[in-house]
N, C-alpha and C positions, 0 to 999 in steps of 0.2 A: 630795428625800426618799430615804433609804437603807433598805436591807433591815432594819437593826437598828431603825429607827423602826416598821416594820410589825410586827416581832416583839414590840416593847414593847406594841403595841396589842392583841395577842392575849390572850384571857382565860386560855388554857392555855399555859404556857411549856415544859413538858416534852415531849419527843419520844417517842412510842410506837414501839418497835422490836419486831421478831420475829426469831427465830433461823431460819437457812436450813433447819434440819432439822425445824421445826414443820410441821404438816400444813395443807393448805388449809382444812380444817374449823376448825382453831385460828385461822387468819387471819380467817375469816368471823366467828367469835365475837369476836375482838379488834376488828375494824372496827365491829361493832354496839355492843360494850361502850363503846368510846371515841368513838363517833359521828364517825368519820373516814372518808375515802375511800381512804386509802393508808397503808401502813406502810413504814418504812425497815427493810430486812433487815440485821441486824447480830448477830454472835455475841457482841460485848462491849458493845454500846450506845454505842460511841464511833466505830467505823469503819464506813463505808458500804460494804456488800457488794452491795447491790441495793435495789430498790424494788418494791413489789407493790401493786396497786390492785384495786378492785372490778372495773374493766374487764378486768384480766388474768384474773380468776376467770370472769367471764361468757364471755369469748372461749374459754377452755379448756373450760368446761362444754358449750359448743356442739359441740366436737369429741369430748369424752370425759366421760361422766357419772361415771366413776370418779375424776375428778380430786380429789374431796374428800379422798381418802386419800393423795394425792401430797404430796410435800414442797414447801415454798415455793421451794426452790432450783430445782425443775423448771419453775416458771412465772414467776419474778421477772425483772425487767429488770436486766441487769448493767451495761449501759452507761449509768450514771446521770449526768445533768447536775446539777451542783451550783452553788451561788453562795456568795459571802462576805457577811458581815453589813455590810461597808463599801461594798458595791456599790450603785450607784443602782438604784432600783426600775424605772426605764425600761429598763435593761439586762435585768433579770429579765423584764419584760413582753415584750421582744423575743425572749428565749430561749424563753419559754413559747409564744409565737406561732409562731416558726420551727419548733420541734420538736414542736408540738402536744402539750404536756405540761401537766398540771394541778397537779402537786406537785413542788417542788424542795427538796432538802435544803440546809440552810445549814451550811457547813463552815468552821471557823476553825482555822488551823494543823493541818489534817488531821483534826480532831476534829469530829464531828457536834454542832452546837449548836442546831439548830432545823429547822423545816420550814415552807415557805410554800406555800399553795395559791392557786389563781387567785381563789378567794373572798376570801382575805385581801387580795390585791392590789386587788380591786374595792372592798372595804369601805374600805380605806385611801384609795383615790383618791376615792371619794365623799365621805369626810370632808374631804379637802383642798378639793374643789370647794365643799362647803357652807361651809367656813371662808372661802374667797375670796368667795363670794357674800355672806355676812354682812358681811365687811369693806367690800365695795363698797356694799352697802345702807346701812351706817352712814355711810360717806363721803358718799353722795348725800343723806342725810337731815340731815346736819350743816350743809349750806350753805343 
């Protein structure tokens, strides 16, 4: 299975982005509004400049309660791990595990085309296992 297969299985195909000069307060609103755990930071909606998650906010709040007025650029991760839609899901799983990340932007020819969460990967994998189980069950009951 490839990443583009997982993307096709997602109910929401568009990628929510936020500008680096938006505030953390804006970020919290967008996360809640779209019911997501992370947003891609992008000035134009096409290029990945960073990624920012609920975890980034919580860790900064612990250090500085005034962070809600800060810009996204001040708390975002700039060293973003990305993947391509044609890559195998197993490679993505390894990347997520090795780097302890939960959200990975999908980039095609340098342009943001999607985002995959660990939840998307787990849901996809469960679907694969259920299909295999059903096929084996059908095979066993046909004989």
